N, C-alpha and C positions, 0 to 999 in steps of 0.2 A: 464317870466317863462322859466325854463331850458328845452331845447329840448332834451329828452332822446332817441330820435329815433337814431338807429345805422346807421351811415353813411357808405358808401361803403369803405372808408379808414379805419374806425375802424373795420369793418367786415373783411377786408383783413388782418389787423394786428393781429386780434384774431385768424384767421385761420392759419396764419404763425406761431404764438406762439404755437398753438395746435399741428401743424405739427412737430415743434422742440421738443416738449415734447414727442410725440410718437417716433420720431427718437432716442432721448436720451434713452428712455425705451428699444427700440429694441437693441441698442448698448449695454446697460447694461446687458440685459438678453441673449444676444448672445455671448458677449466677456468678460464681467466683472465677478466679483465674484459670481453673481447670475445667470450666464449662466448655461445651462443644463450640459455642459461638466464639468464646474467647480464644480457644485453640485455633479455630479456623481463621480468625482475624489475624492472629499472630503469624501463623504459617503463610497466609496469603501475602502479608506485608513483607515477610522475609523473602518469599519467592519473587515478588515484584522487584524488590531491591536487587536481588541477585541477577535477574534478567536484565535490568537496566545497566548493572555493572559490566555485563558481557556484551552490551550493545544490541540486545534483542528488543528494540522498541516496537517491533511488529507484533510481539507476542503478549497475550493477556492470560491471566490465571485466576481461577476461582477454586475454592476448597469445598469438598464434600467430606466432612470429618477430616481425616488425615490424608485423603486421596486428593491429589491436585488434578484439575482439569485444564489442560493447556489448549488455547484457541488462538486464532490469528492466521494470516496469510504468510506462510514461510517462503522466503526468497529462494531457498534450495534445500535439498535433503540434509546437507551438512549443518545448516543453521538450525533445522528442526531437531536433529539429534542432539546438538549441543544445548539447545534450549531445554529439552527433556532432561538431560543430565544435570543441567544447572538447577532446575527446579527440584529434582530429587535430592540434590546435595545442598539445598539452600538453607536448611536449618541444622538439624543434627539427625543422625541415624538412631533408630531405636524401635521399640515395640509399639503396640497400639495405645498403651496407656501413657507412657512417658516420652515416646519418640516424636520425631518430626514428620516430614512427608514420607509416607510408607510406599506410595506408588503414584505414577503419573499416567493419566488417561490422555492420549493424544487425539485431540479433535481439530488439529490444524489442517489447513488446506494449502495447496500450491498457489503461490501468488498469481501465476499466469491464468488459473482457472477463473479469477475474478474478471478478467478482461476478454476471455474467449480465445479463439485462434487468431493470434496476432504476430506479424512479422515486422521488425523494425530495424533501422540502421542509423547510426549516429557517427558523424565525422569528428574525430578528435583533432586537437590542435596540430599534431604532427602529421596530419594527412592520412592517418590510419583509420579505417572504418571498423566500427564495432557493430556486429550483427547479432541480434538476440531475438528470442521468441520461438516460433514454431515453423516447422517445414512439413510438407505433405508426405515425403518419403526420403529415403537415403540418397536416391539419385538426384532429386531436386536439391537437397542440402549440399551435396558435394559439388554439383554444378554451380550453385550460387557462390560457394566458397572460392572456386577456381575463377569465376567471373569477377568477383570482387578483388581478388589478389591481382588480377591482370589490369584492372581499371583504376585502382586507387594508388597514388604514389607511395603511400606508407604501408600498402598491403592491407590485409584483413584479419580481424580477430573474430572468428565465427563460432557461435555456440547456440545451435538450434536444437530444439526438442522435436522428435518425430511424432507427429499426430496424424496417423493414417485416417483419411476421410475428413480431415479438418477443413478442407476446401473441396467443394463439389466440382469445381471447374478444372479441366485438364490443362488450362492455360495459366494456372497459378504461378508456376515457375517463370514463365515468360513475363507475367505482370510484375513479379518481384524484380526481375532483371531490368525491365524497362525503367522502373523507379530508381534502381541502383545506378544505372547508366547515367541518368540525369543528375543524381546526387553527386556523382564523380565530377561533374562539370562545375560545381559550386565551390566557393571558398570554404564554406562551412554550412552545415545544415543537418536535417534529420528527416527520415521518412517512416511512415507506417503503412501497413496493408492489413486491414481488419475486415474480414468478410470480403465483400466485393468493393469496398471503399478504400482507396489509397489517399495518401497526402504527402506532399513534399514541401518543407519550409526551409528557408535558408537565405544566404547572402551570395550574390554574384558579383564578379569583378566589373561588369559593365551592363548597360541596359540591353545590349544585343543578346548576351547570353541569357539574361532573365527572360526575354521575350521568346527566345528559341526553346528554352526548357519548358516554359508554360505551354507553347504550341505543341511541342512533341508529346506532352502528357495528355493532351486532349484526344489522342488516338491510342488509348489503352486497348489491350485485347479484351474482347467480349467475355464476360459481362462486367468487367472491372471499370472503375472510374477513378480519376485522380484529381484532388483539389490541390491548389498551389498558392503559396504566398512567397514570392521570390523578390528580395530587395537588392537592387543593383547599387553599386557605390555611387553616391551623389544623385540618386534619382528616386522617384516614388516606386513603391512596390508593384510588381505585376501580380494581380490577385485574381484567382478563379475559385471562389467558394460559393457554390450555387445554392446549397440547401443546408438543412440542419445536419444531415449525415456528414456532409463535407466539413461543416463547422466542427463537429465532434472529432473528426479525424485530424484536422490541423491543430486542435487543442491538444490531442494526445501526442502528436509529434513534437509540439513545442514544449511540453512540460518536462521532457527528458526522461532519463532512466532512474535517477535517484529518488528515493522516498522523500517526499516533501514534509518537513516537520518543523516544529518550533524548537528554539534553543531549550535545553532541559529545564523544565519547571518555570519557563518564562513566557512572555507574550511576544517576543521577537522571533520571527522566522529565521532559520539558519541562513547564512550568506547564500548558499546555492538555492535555497528555497525562495529567497527574496528575488533573485535573478529570474527564476522560473516563473514566479507569480507575475512579474512585470511582462515577461514574454507571453504568457497566456493572455494577459490583458490586451496586448497588442494584437495577438491573433484573433481574439474575440471581436475586436473592432472591425475586422474584415468580414464578419459573419452577416448573414441576412438579418433584417430587422425582426423577422419572425422567430429568431433563436433567442433562448434564454440560457444564462449560465448560472449554475448553482455551485458554490464552493462550500464544502462541508468538512468539518473536523470534529473530533470527539469532545463532548462536553466534559468539563472538569467538575466532578461532583462536589468538590470541597470549596470552590471559589468562583462565584458568579462574577466577581470583579476581574479575575483573570480571563474568564470567557469574554467579557466585554472588551477588554484590552486587545485580545487576540482578534476579535471581529474587526475592530478599528484598524489594526495593523494590516490585516489581510485585505480589507476593503481598499485601503489607501494604495497598496501595491498593485492590485488587480486593475483598479481604475486609473492607475498612474497619476494619482493625486488630482485628477480632473474632477469635474462635477459628478455627483452620484449618477450612475447609469441605472435606471429602473429595471433594466433587463438582467442585472447582476444581483444575485442574492448570496449572502454569506450566512450559513446556518450551522447550528450545533446539532449533533446527532449522538445517539447512545450506543453506537456500535463498539466493537471490541478494539479495533486498531486505532492508533493515534494519528495516522497519516492524514495529510490534507488531500482531498480528492475533488474531482470536477465531474459535473454532469451537464449535458446539453439537452435541452428540451424545446419543443415548439410552444411558443406563447399563445394563449387563447386570445381570440379576437384578432 
């Protein structure tokens, strides 16, 4: 009869075999295609590709195992929800071992929170004014909408977010209307009201209107102020940009409402971005000598050559191909979003 009892030699052999299997598994899940780092890299790449495919250039994603962490400044709630759904479905569904993204942690913020309490208006080609940003209350929002409908030939498209307490001044509504009324006199232009500083930039049909608009906005309701850069047809611009705060406001007005970006994976700014960069450069030329302009965008971790080409392209547009302006800096940053942004500061000395 066969003796099935396990001898010490057999037991030792089996234990060694089991140890080798465990070691092989550890190696596979630590360094192989099923390692945590490999899975995270694969899922992150798939999520980024899916976000790009849906046009969510504002969003970034990183992985913690199979949990995706979504960051960035969402332009609205619809975009945020679509980005979350896009990341969740970016690879394949499944369990913890063999599946794709198992859940998404939303760490996005609202885009408007990056710039604070801001009211802005832009005149479209058809004479219709687009009003975006924040309002202090429903009464002010509705009054501004009615005022704009009555004063712009193409009417108004108003979408304001209520932010009670966003402005401490009871005259905020009057200040916003004062700027809107002068914008309505221009052929095209834009205005912003951020905090107590306003700005109006645009084109007038003649020097008389440019002068009148500039003078009118020197009498803003207290404590508000307004900077102006109004260019009449065939004449020099009427400029009132007295300090760094005013400079920052005219730059914000001039850059427009679109996100400023490069063509996908390239060094060339998009057509709209190229126009906006030139416009920002022209506005900065009206600023005091004490102002410095920093243009920043995200560093590409895989290509220093691409970064250098982008710096060259942006510098040429902002300086309008003139000699380098020592007050203008184009820098790379390591933030999450890929947009081109601007910052105004006071130069030392």
